[in-house]
C-alpha positions as CSV (number, residue, x, y, z in Angstrom):
1,M,-187.1,51.9,52.8
2,D,-187.6,55.2,51.3
3,D,-185.1,56.9,48.6
4,N,-183.3,59.1,51.5
5,T,-182.5,56.2,53.9
6,K,-181.3,54.1,50.3
7,K,-179.3,57.2,49.7
8,E,-177.2,58.1,52.9
9,Q,-176.3,54.0,52.9
10,S,-174.4,53.8,50.0
11,E,-172.8,56.6,51.1
12,E,-171.5,55.1,54.1
13,D,-170.7,52.2,52.1
14,I,-168.6,53.8,49.9
15,S,-166.6,55.7,52.8
16,V,-165.3,52.3,54.4
17,L,-164.1,50.3,51.0
18,S,-160.8,50.0,50.5
19,E,-159.0,52.4,48.3
20,E,-159.2,50.0,44.8
21,E,-162.4,49.2,45.5
22,R,-163.8,53.1,46.0
23,P,-165.0,54.6,42.4
24,S,-162.4,55.6,40.1
25,E,-163.6,59.1,40.5
26,D,-162.5,59.5,44.3
27,I,-159.0,57.5,43.8
28,S,-158.5,60.0,41.1
29,E,-158.8,63.2,43.5
30,N,-157.0,61.3,46.3
31,N,-154.2,60.8,43.9
32,E,-154.3,65.0,43.1
33,D,-154.0,65.4,47.0
34,D,-150.8,63.8,47.0
35,I,-149.3,64.7,43.7
36,H,-149.4,68.0,45.7
37,Q,-148.3,66.9,49.1
38,T,-145.4,65.8,47.5
39,S,-144.1,67.4,45.0
40,E,-141.1,69.2,46.2
41,N,-140.2,73.1,46.7
42,P,-137.8,74.3,43.6
43,K,-135.8,75.8,47.2
44,N,-135.2,72.0,48.4
45,Q,-134.9,70.2,45.0
46,I,-131.2,73.2,45.4
47,R,-130.8,72.2,48.8
48,S,-130.7,68.6,47.6
49,K,-128.3,69.2,44.8
50,A,-126.0,71.6,46.9
51,A,-126.1,68.5,49.8
52,N,-125.7,66.3,47.3
53,I,-122.1,68.6,45.4
54,F,-121.1,68.7,49.2
55,Q,-120.6,65.7,49.7
56,I,-119.0,64.7,46.7
57,S,-116.9,67.5,47.1
58,L,-115.6,66.5,50.4
59,I,-115.1,62.4,49.1
60,C,-113.1,63.6,46.4
61,L,-111.1,66.3,49.2
62,F,-110.3,63.6,51.7
63,G,-109.3,60.9,48.4
64,G,-106.8,63.9,47.4
65,V,-105.1,64.1,50.7
66,F,-105.1,60.5,51.0
67,L,-103.2,60.3,47.8
68,V,-101.1,62.8,48.3
69,C,-100.0,61.3,51.4
70,A,-99.6,58.5,50.3
71,V,-97.3,59.6,47.8
72,Y,-95.4,61.9,50.3
73,L,-94.8,58.7,52.3
74,A,-93.7,56.4,49.4
75,I,-91.2,59.5,48.3
76,N,-90.2,59.5,52.1
77,Y,-89.7,55.4,52.6
78,I,-88.0,55.6,49.0
79,G,-85.6,58.6,50.2
80,K,-84.8,57.1,52.8
81,I,-83.4,54.0,51.4
82,Q,-81.3,56.1,49.1
83,G,-79.9,57.8,51.5
84,G,-78.6,54.8,53.3
85,Q,-77.0,53.7,50.1
86,I,-75.6,56.9,49.1
87,Y,-73.9,56.8,52.9
88,E,-73.0,53.2,53.4
89,G,-71.1,53.9,50.1
90,I,-69.0,56.6,51.3
91,A,-68.4,54.9,54.4
92,G,-66.9,52.1,52.2
93,E,-65.3,54.4,50.1
94,Y,-64.0,56.1,52.8
95,S,-63.0,53.2,55.9
96,V,-60.3,55.1,57.4
97,F,-62.0,56.5,59.8
98,D,-63.3,53.0,61.2
99,P,-60.8,52.8,64.4
100,T,-61.6,49.2,65.2
101,A,-59.5,48.2,61.7
102,T,-57.0,45.8,61.8
103,V,-53.6,47.2,61.7
104,T,-52.1,45.3,58.0
105,S,-48.1,45.4,56.6
106,D,-49.8,48.3,53.3
107,G,-49.4,50.6,56.7
108,S,-53.7,51.1,56.4
109,I,-55.2,51.9,60.0
110,P,-53.9,51.4,63.3
111,H,-56.1,50.5,66.2
112,I,-56.6,53.2,68.8
113,L,-57.8,52.2,72.2
114,P,-59.0,55.3,74.1
115,S,-58.9,55.5,77.9
116,S,-61.0,57.9,79.6
117,D,-57.8,57.8,82.1
118,A,-54.7,58.7,79.3
119,P,-53.6,62.5,79.7
120,M,-54.5,64.1,76.3
121,Q,-51.2,64.2,74.2
122,T,-49.8,65.4,70.9
123,L,-48.2,63.4,68.8
124,E,-45.3,65.1,68.8
125,K,-45.3,64.4,72.5
126,R,-46.0,61.1,72.1
127,M,-43.4,60.3,69.7
128,T,-40.6,62.0,72.0
129,S,-41.9,60.6,75.4
130,G,-41.8,56.8,73.9
131,T,-45.3,56.6,74.5
132,T,-46.4,54.2,72.0
133,D,-49.8,51.4,74.0
134,S,-52.5,51.0,72.8
135,Q,-54.3,53.4,75.0
136,T,-52.6,55.9,74.0
137,G,-51.6,55.7,70.4
138,S,-49.0,54.3,68.4
139,S,-45.6,55.0,66.1
140,D,-48.0,54.7,63.1
141,D,-49.9,57.7,64.8
142,S,-48.4,59.9,61.5
143,D,-50.0,57.3,59.0
144,K,-52.7,57.2,60.4
145,L,-53.2,60.7,60.9
146,A,-52.0,61.1,56.9
147,Q,-54.9,58.7,56.0
148,V,-57.2,60.6,57.8
149,R,-56.6,64.6,56.1
150,S,-56.2,62.6,52.4
151,S,-59.5,61.3,52.7
152,L,-61.0,64.6,54.3
153,K,-59.3,65.9,51.5
154,A,-61.1,64.2,49.0
155,L,-64.2,64.3,50.3
156,K,-63.5,68.2,50.7
157,E,-63.1,68.4,47.0
158,K,-66.6,67.1,46.3
159,N,-68.1,69.4,49.1
160,P,-66.4,72.3,50.3
161,D,-68.7,72.2,53.4
162,V,-67.1,69.2,55.0
163,Y,-65.9,69.4,58.3
164,G,-65.4,65.9,59.4
165,W,-66.6,62.3,60.1
166,I,-68.2,60.8,63.0
167,F,-67.7,57.3,64.1
168,V,-69.8,55.3,66.8
169,S,-68.3,51.6,67.6
170,D,-71.1,49.5,67.5
171,S,-73.7,51.3,65.7
172,D,-74.8,52.6,62.2
173,I,-73.3,56.0,63.3
174,N,-70.3,56.1,60.7
175,Y,-70.7,59.5,58.5
176,P,-69.1,62.6,57.1
177,I,-70.0,66.0,59.0
178,V,-70.6,69.1,57.0
179,Q,-71.1,72.9,57.8
180,G,-73.5,74.8,56.2
181,S,-73.9,78.6,56.3
182,D,-77.3,78.4,58.3
183,N,-79.1,74.9,60.4
184,Q,-81.8,74.7,57.9
185,Y,-80.3,73.6,54.5
186,Y,-78.3,70.4,55.5
187,L,-81.6,68.9,57.3
188,N,-82.5,68.1,53.9
189,H,-79.9,68.2,51.8
190,S,-77.0,65.3,50.6
191,I,-73.3,65.5,51.5
192,E,-73.7,66.2,46.9
193,K,-76.1,69.2,48.2
194,K,-78.7,67.1,45.6
195,Y,-82.8,67.2,47.9
196,L,-82.5,64.3,50.5
197,A,-84.9,63.7,52.6
198,I,-82.7,62.0,55.9
199,G,-80.3,65.1,55.2
200,T,-76.6,65.4,56.3
201,I,-75.1,65.0,59.9
202,F,-73.8,68.7,60.3
203,A,-72.2,70.9,63.1
204,D,-73.9,73.8,64.1
205,S,-73.3,76.5,62.1
206,N,-72.5,78.7,64.8
207,C,-69.3,76.4,65.7
208,K,-65.6,77.5,64.8
209,E,-63.9,75.7,62.1
210,K,-61.4,73.8,64.7
211,I,-63.3,72.0,66.9
212,T,-61.2,72.9,69.9
213,D,-61.4,76.1,69.8
214,N,-65.3,75.4,70.9
215,Y,-66.1,74.5,74.3
216,N,-69.4,73.0,73.0
217,T,-69.4,71.7,69.6
218,V,-72.7,70.4,68.3
219,F,-73.7,68.2,65.6
220,Y,-77.6,67.5,64.2
221,G,-78.9,64.4,62.7
222,H,-82.1,63.0,61.8
223,N,-83.5,60.0,63.4
224,V,-83.6,58.0,60.6
225,V,-86.1,54.6,60.8
226,T,-86.6,53.1,57.5
227,D,-88.4,49.8,59.2
228,R,-88.2,47.9,62.5
229,K,-84.5,46.6,61.2
230,G,-83.2,49.6,58.7
231,S,-82.0,52.2,61.0
232,S,-79.9,55.4,59.7
233,M,-78.1,58.5,60.6
234,F,-78.1,59.6,64.4
235,H,-81.0,57.1,65.2
236,D,-78.3,54.8,67.2
237,V,-77.8,58.4,69.7
238,T,-80.7,56.0,71.5
239,K,-78.3,53.1,71.7
240,F,-77.0,55.2,74.8
241,L,-80.0,55.2,76.5
242,D,-78.9,51.7,77.6
243,K,-76.6,52.5,80.4
244,D,-73.8,49.6,79.7
245,Y,-73.6,50.9,76.1
246,F,-73.5,54.4,78.1
247,D,-70.7,53.3,79.6
248,N,-68.8,51.3,77.4
249,T,-69.4,53.5,74.4
250,V,-66.7,56.2,72.8
251,I,-67.4,58.4,70.0
252,Y,-64.6,59.5,67.4
253,V,-64.4,62.3,65.4
254,Y,-61.8,63.1,62.5
255,T,-60.8,66.4,61.4
256,M,-57.6,68.0,59.1
257,D,-56.5,69.3,63.1
258,G,-56.3,65.6,64.1
259,I,-58.2,62.4,65.8
260,Y,-60.5,63.1,68.6
261,V,-62.1,60.7,71.0
262,Y,-64.8,61.9,73.3
263,K,-66.6,59.8,76.4
264,P,-70.3,60.4,77.1
265,F,-71.1,61.8,80.5
266,S,-74.5,62.5,79.8
267,I,-78.1,61.7,78.0
268,Y,-81.4,62.8,78.0
269,G,-84.7,63.8,76.6
270,T,-85.3,67.5,75.7
271,T,-87.5,69.4,73.4
272,S,-85.6,72.1,70.4
273,D,-86.5,74.8,72.7
274,H,-84.1,73.9,75.7
275,F,-80.1,75.2,76.2
276,Y,-78.5,72.0,75.2
277,F,-77.2,73.0,72.2
278,T,-75.5,76.4,73.1
279,T,-72.3,77.2,71.4
280,T,-71.6,80.5,73.0
281,F,-70.2,81.0,76.1
282,T,-68.8,84.2,77.8
283,G,-66.1,82.1,79.5
284,E,-64.7,78.9,80.5
285,T,-66.8,79.4,83.7
286,E,-70.3,79.7,82.2
287,F,-69.6,76.4,80.0
288,L,-68.7,74.8,83.7
289,Q,-71.9,75.6,84.9
290,F,-74.0,74.5,81.7
291,A,-71.7,71.3,81.8
292,A,-72.6,70.6,85.2
293,K,-76.4,71.3,84.5
294,V,-75.9,69.1,81.4
295,K,-75.0,66.3,83.6
296,A,-77.5,66.8,86.5
297,L,-80.4,66.0,83.6
298,S,-78.4,63.0,82.7
299,S,-80.8,59.4,82.4
300,F,-77.6,57.8,83.9
301,Q,-74.9,58.8,86.1
302,N,-71.0,58.3,85.8
303,D,-67.6,59.0,86.9
304,V,-66.7,61.5,83.8
305,T,-66.2,64.9,84.6
306,V,-66.0,68.0,82.7
307,K,-63.5,70.4,84.4
308,E,-61.3,73.4,83.3
309,G,-59.3,73.5,80.2
310,D,-62.2,70.6,78.6
311,T,-63.9,71.0,75.4
312,M,-67.2,68.3,74.8
313,I,-69.7,67.5,71.9
314,T,-73.2,67.7,71.9
315,L,-75.1,64.7,69.6
316,S,-78.5,66.0,69.0
317,T,-81.7,64.3,67.3
318,C,-85.4,64.3,67.1
319,T,-87.2,61.3,69.2
320,N,-89.5,60.4,66.7
321,G,-92.4,61.4,69.2
322,P,-93.8,65.4,69.6
323,Q,-92.5,67.5,67.1
324,N,-89.7,69.4,69.3
325,A,-88.9,66.3,71.3
326,R,-85.0,65.6,71.2
327,Y,-82.2,63.5,72.6
328,A,-78.9,65.2,73.7
329,L,-76.0,63.5,74.4
330,H,-72.6,65.1,75.3
331,A,-69.5,63.6,75.4
332,V,-66.1,65.2,76.8
333,L,-62.8,65.2,75.1
334,V,-60.7,62.1,76.8
335,D,-58.0,61.5,73.9
336,H,-56.6,63.0,70.9
337,I,-54.0,62.4,68.3
338,T,-52.5,65.8,66.0
339,D,-49.1,66.7,65.6
340,E,-50.1,69.7,66.5
341,P,-47.7,70.8,69.2
342,T,-49.3,72.0,72.7
343,E,-48.0,73.9,75.5
344,D,-46.8,71.3,77.5
345,S,-45.2,69.5,75.2
346,D,-41.9,70.2,75.8
347,D,-42.3,68.6,79.3
348,T,-41.3,65.5,80.2
349,E,-43.1,62.6,81.6
């Protein structure tokens, strides 16, 4: 075998050797090639660093948002608890507004049982006609009115914006009503004019001070749910979505002018841009048309009607669904106790 043949065989043998078996100088050459191929371009390094910074920033951002939301929810929950305690304390202090309280010998709250069939009469007419049955009040009405006014006066001394008090039996609706210069302030302020997430029940700022001077007096309140068992403000407006409750429950409103009893005639879901909270009408004809429209919207129908000479209230609260979703509850005045004379106060029965 000649020298050239041997040289060619040697080169072929080397080419098939594993990397470990190849000569060191050959390995060294390949390593240099690998290093050259795997080394990063400075621009790639910058992009990689930028991507890492972006990822870290996103993590920090979402973490911060989560923390803020958690803190907000905690503050909101605590606010609901504190608000409930505040108003429970006020309701306990002014129990005179509970019409279901038992009459006692010391002259405390007389029981008033309204009837949709009972004529609306002033205290003066009731006393003159000798009407003292449980449907239309009792001879203790003057004491009751005196207690109501005394309690409202005490509340007004704490906050001149106090409009009255609202009470609904078999519910948690038992709150003072205020009226601000707009319909925003009391969405998140207490009766003490301090920030409070659940706000206060308030009358529409466009309503007149005397409730019977309004065709439609509108009251607003949050639908507050603390947990599955706890609720406050106007949450229990939802109870009227039960037909039996709707048919057998009345709403009491106390003002300096008297005690007013309202019978529901319409409840339905609506939106915040609907006409249900209209407070201004050109006259009685337009008001009666309005009343007919909202009655037609009701989830239930009953025999309660709104007729000439009537006035009504509207309770408005959110549904805790879409942001602009609302429940509207309308009720007509069916009975009142007041010592103000009326046009027919001199008539005989």
